C-alpha positions as CSV (number, residue, x, y, z in Angstrom):
1,M,68.0,-30.6,37.0
2,A,65.8,-29.3,39.4
3,K,64.1,-27.1,36.9
4,H,63.8,-29.8,34.7
5,N,62.1,-31.8,37.2
6,K,59.4,-29.2,38.1
7,R,58.5,-28.6,34.1
8,K,57.8,-32.5,34.4
9,N,55.6,-32.1,37.3
10,K,53.4,-29.3,36.0
11,S,53.0,-31.3,32.9
12,R,51.9,-34.2,35.0
13,R,49.4,-32.3,36.9
14,R,47.5,-30.8,33.9
15,R,44.5,-33.0,33.5
16,S,43.9,-35.1,30.4
17,S,40.6,-34.8,28.6
18,R,40.0,-38.3,29.2
19,E,39.7,-37.6,33.4
20,N,36.4,-36.4,34.5
21,R,36.3,-33.2,36.4
22,A,36.6,-32.9,40.0
23,W,33.4,-32.5,41.5
24,D,34.6,-29.7,43.8
25,D,35.1,-27.3,40.5
26,T,33.1,-24.4,40.0
27,V,31.1,-24.4,37.1
28,Y,29.4,-21.1,36.3
29,T,26.3,-22.1,34.3
30,W,22.4,-22.3,35.0
31,A,20.3,-25.2,33.9
32,V,16.7,-24.9,32.2
33,P,14.6,-28.2,32.0
34,L,13.8,-29.3,28.6
35,K,10.1,-28.5,28.6
36,A,10.7,-24.9,30.1
37,A,13.5,-24.2,27.5
38,A,10.9,-25.3,25.2
39,L,8.3,-23.1,26.5
40,I,10.3,-19.8,26.7
41,V,11.3,-20.5,23.0
42,F,7.9,-21.0,21.9
43,C,6.8,-17.7,24.0
44,V,9.3,-15.7,21.8
45,I,8.6,-17.1,18.5
46,C,4.8,-16.1,19.7
47,L,5.6,-12.7,20.3
48,V,7.9,-12.0,17.2
49,A,5.3,-13.5,14.9
50,Y,2.6,-11.1,17.0
51,A,4.7,-8.1,16.4
52,I,5.1,-9.0,12.6
53,I,1.4,-9.4,12.3
54,L,0.6,-6.5,14.5
55,N,3.1,-4.0,12.6
56,S,1.6,-5.5,9.0
57,R,-2.0,-4.5,10.3
58,N,-0.9,-1.2,11.1
59,A,0.8,-0.8,8.2
60,L,-2.2,-1.7,6.2
61,H,-4.5,-0.1,8.3
62,D,-2.8,3.2,7.3
63,A,-2.6,2.7,3.6
64,I,-6.6,2.1,3.9
65,V,-7.1,5.3,5.6
66,R,-4.9,7.1,3.0
67,Q,-7.0,5.4,0.2
68,E,-10.1,6.5,2.0
69,T,-8.9,10.1,2.5
70,R,-8.0,10.3,-1.7
71,Q,-11.3,8.6,-2.2
72,I,-13.3,11.1,-0.4
73,T,-10.8,14.3,-2.1
74,L,-11.6,12.7,-5.5
75,M,-15.3,12.3,-4.8
76,D,-15.7,16.3,-3.9
77,D,-13.8,17.3,-7.0
78,L,-16.3,14.9,-9.2
79,Q,-19.1,16.7,-7.5
80,R,-17.6,20.3,-7.8
81,E,-16.9,19.5,-11.7
82,T,-20.4,18.0,-12.2
83,V,-21.9,20.8,-10.7
84,K,-19.7,23.6,-12.8
85,W,-20.4,21.3,-16.0
86,Q,-24.2,21.2,-15.2
87,N,-24.0,25.0,-14.8
88,M,-22.3,25.5,-18.2
89,K,-24.6,23.2,-20.3
90,T,-27.5,26.2,-19.1
91,P,-28.8,27.6,-22.3
92,G,-27.8,31.2,-21.3
93,N,-24.0,29.8,-20.2
94,L,-24.0,27.8,-23.3
95,E,-24.7,30.9,-25.8
96,R,-22.3,33.2,-23.9
97,R,-19.4,30.5,-24.0
98,L,-20.4,30.3,-27.8
99,L,-20.3,33.6,-28.4
100,S,-16.9,34.0,-26.4
101,H,-15.4,31.6,-29.0
102,G,-16.8,33.5,-32.2
103,I,-19.8,31.2,-32.6
104,A,-22.9,32.3,-33.2
105,M,-26.0,30.3,-33.3
106,T,-29.5,30.9,-34.3
107,R,-32.5,28.9,-33.8
108,P,-33.9,26.9,-37.0
109,R,-36.3,28.9,-39.5
110,T,-39.6,27.5,-39.8
111,G,-39.0,25.9,-42.7
112,Q,-35.9,24.3,-42.0
113,R,-36.0,20.9,-40.7
114,V,-33.5,19.5,-37.7
115,A,-32.7,15.9,-37.5
116,M,-30.0,15.0,-35.0
117,A,-29.7,11.4,-35.1
118,A,-27.2,9.9,-32.6
119,V,-25.4,6.8,-34.0
120,P,-23.1,5.1,-31.7
121,A,-19.6,5.8,-32.7
122,P,-17.1,2.7,-32.8
123,S,-14.3,3.2,-30.3
124,G,-11.9,5.9,-31.4
125,A,-14.1,7.2,-34.6
126,I,-16.0,10.4,-34.4
127,S,-20.0,9.9,-33.8
128,Q,-22.0,10.8,-36.8
129,T,-24.6,13.5,-36.2
130,A,-26.9,15.4,-38.8
131,Y,-27.7,18.8,-38.5
132,A,-29.9,21.5,-40.3
133,D,-30.9,19.4,-43.3
134,T,-32.3,22.2,-45.5
135,R,-35.1,21.3,-47.8
Protein backbone atom coordinates (compact mmCIF):
# COMPACT_ATOMS: atom_id res chain seq x y z
CA MET A 1 0.00 0.00 0.00
CA ALA A 2 2.91 2.30 0.56
CA LYS A 3 3.90 1.95 -3.06
CA HIS A 4 0.43 2.90 -4.16
CA ASN A 5 0.52 6.11 -2.12
CA LYS A 6 3.89 7.08 -3.56
CA ARG A 7 2.53 6.85 -7.09
CA LYS A 8 -0.37 9.09 -6.20
CA ASN A 9 1.98 11.66 -4.73
CA LYS A 10 4.12 11.69 -7.87
CA SER A 11 1.12 12.25 -10.07
CA ARG A 12 -0.03 15.02 -7.77
CA ARG A 13 3.32 16.77 -7.96
CA ARG A 14 3.10 16.98 -11.73
CA ARG A 15 1.96 20.40 -12.73
CA SER A 16 -1.08 20.66 -14.91
CA SER A 17 -1.05 22.82 -18.00
CA ARG A 18 -3.40 25.26 -16.32
CA GLU A 19 -0.92 26.16 -13.63
CA ASN A 20 1.60 28.93 -14.18
CA ARG A 21 5.25 28.04 -14.03
CA ALA A 22 7.10 28.92 -10.91
CA TRP A 23 9.15 32.13 -11.02
CA ASP A 24 12.28 30.44 -9.85
CA ASP A 25 12.39 27.99 -12.78
CA THR A 26 15.32 28.55 -15.13
CA VAL A 27 14.34 29.32 -18.71
CA TYR A 28 17.09 29.09 -21.33
CA THR A 29 16.18 31.70 -23.91
CA TRP A 30 17.13 35.17 -25.01
CA ALA A 31 14.79 37.95 -25.85
CA VAL A 32 15.11 40.54 -28.61
CA PRO A 33 12.83 43.52 -28.90
CA LEU A 34 10.47 43.42 -31.87
CA LYS A 35 12.06 46.44 -33.59
CA ALA A 36 15.54 44.95 -33.24
CA ALA A 37 14.35 41.60 -34.64
CA ALA A 38 12.68 43.37 -37.58
CA LEU A 39 15.91 45.30 -38.22
CA ILE A 40 17.98 42.10 -38.14
CA VAL A 41 15.60 40.34 -40.55
CA PHE A 42 15.62 43.38 -42.85
CA CYS A 43 19.44 43.47 -42.82
CA VAL A 44 19.66 39.75 -43.63
CA ILE A 45 17.19 40.14 -46.52
CA CYS A 46 19.19 43.11 -47.86
CA LEU A 47 22.47 41.17 -47.64
CA VAL A 48 21.01 38.18 -49.48
CA ALA A 49 19.53 40.45 -52.18
CA TYR A 50 22.90 42.23 -52.53
CA ALA A 51 24.72 38.89 -52.89
CA ILE A 52 22.27 37.73 -55.57
CA ILE A 53 22.57 41.01 -57.49
CA LEU A 54 26.37 40.97 -57.22
CA ASN A 55 26.51 37.39 -58.52
CA SER A 56 24.21 38.24 -61.44
CA ARG A 57 26.26 41.34 -62.29
CA ASN A 58 29.49 39.34 -62.27
CA ALA A 59 27.96 36.66 -64.51
CA LEU A 60 26.74 39.29 -66.99
CA HIS A 61 30.13 41.02 -66.94
CA ASP A 62 31.89 37.74 -67.72
CA ALA A 63 29.47 37.03 -70.57
CA ILE A 64 30.05 40.51 -72.01
CA VAL A 65 33.83 40.06 -71.82
CA ARG A 66 33.56 36.70 -73.63
CA GLN A 67 31.40 38.25 -76.37
CA GLU A 68 33.79 41.20 -76.77
CA THR A 69 36.73 38.80 -77.09
CA ARG A 70 34.79 36.80 -79.69
CA GLN A 71 33.95 40.01 -81.59
CA ILE A 72 37.62 41.05 -81.65
CA THR A 73 38.60 37.60 -82.96
CA LEU A 74 35.92 37.70 -85.65
CA MET A 75 36.89 41.22 -86.70
CA ASP A 76 40.53 40.08 -87.04
CA ASP A 77 39.40 37.12 -89.15
CA LEU A 78 37.26 39.42 -91.30
CA GLN A 79 40.17 41.78 -91.86
CA ARG A 80 42.48 38.90 -92.84
CA GLU A 81 39.91 37.48 -95.25
CA THR A 82 39.27 40.93 -96.75
CA VAL A 83 42.99 41.40 -97.37
CA LYS A 84 43.18 37.90 -98.94
CA TRP A 85 40.21 38.69 -101.18
CA GLN A 86 41.67 42.04 -102.25
CA ASN A 87 44.99 40.35 -103.07
CA MET A 88 43.22 37.62 -105.02
CA LYS A 89 41.30 40.18 -107.13
CA THR A 90 44.45 41.78 -108.56
CA PRO A 91 44.74 41.11 -112.31
CA GLY A 92 47.91 39.01 -111.99
CA ASN A 93 46.56 36.76 -109.25
CA LEU A 94 43.15 36.49 -110.94
CA GLU A 95 44.75 35.34 -114.19
CA ARG A 96 47.01 32.88 -112.37
CA ARG A 97 44.04 31.40 -110.48
CA LEU A 98 41.94 31.10 -113.62
CA LEU A 99 44.82 29.30 -115.37
CA SER A 100 45.12 26.92 -112.39
CA HIS A 101 41.49 25.93 -113.09
CA GLY A 102 42.13 25.54 -116.82
CA ILE A 103 40.43 28.79 -117.89
CA ALA A 104 42.42 30.92 -120.32
CA MET A 105 40.91 34.33 -120.99
CA THR A 106 42.15 36.95 -123.42
CA ARG A 107 41.25 40.54 -124.00
CA PRO A 108 38.42 41.18 -126.49
CA ARG A 109 39.33 41.86 -130.13
CA THR A 110 38.99 45.39 -131.46
CA GLY A 111 35.83 44.63 -133.40
CA GLN A 112 34.27 42.82 -130.49
CA ARG A 113 31.91 44.72 -128.26
CA VAL A 114 31.75 43.74 -124.60
CA ALA A 115 28.70 44.72 -122.66
CA MET A 116 28.32 43.90 -119.01
CA ALA A 117 24.97 44.93 -117.67
CA ALA A 118 24.41 43.75 -114.16
CA VAL A 119 20.72 43.39 -113.55
CA PRO A 120 19.80 43.05 -109.89
CA ALA A 121 18.69 39.50 -109.42
CA PRO A 122 15.75 38.53 -107.30
CA SER A 123 16.74 36.60 -104.21
CA GLY A 124 17.72 33.05 -105.04
CA ALA A 125 18.16 33.71 -108.79
CA ILE A 126 21.43 33.99 -110.66
CA SER A 127 22.21 37.53 -111.83
CA GLN A 128 21.95 37.92 -115.57
CA THR A 129 25.00 39.42 -117.22
CA ALA A 130 25.72 39.69 -120.94
CA TYR A 131 29.26 38.82 -122.00
CA ALA A 132 31.02 39.38 -125.33
CA ASP A 133 28.29 40.26 -127.73
CA THR A 134 29.98 39.60 -131.08
CA ARG A 135 28.95 41.76 -134.10
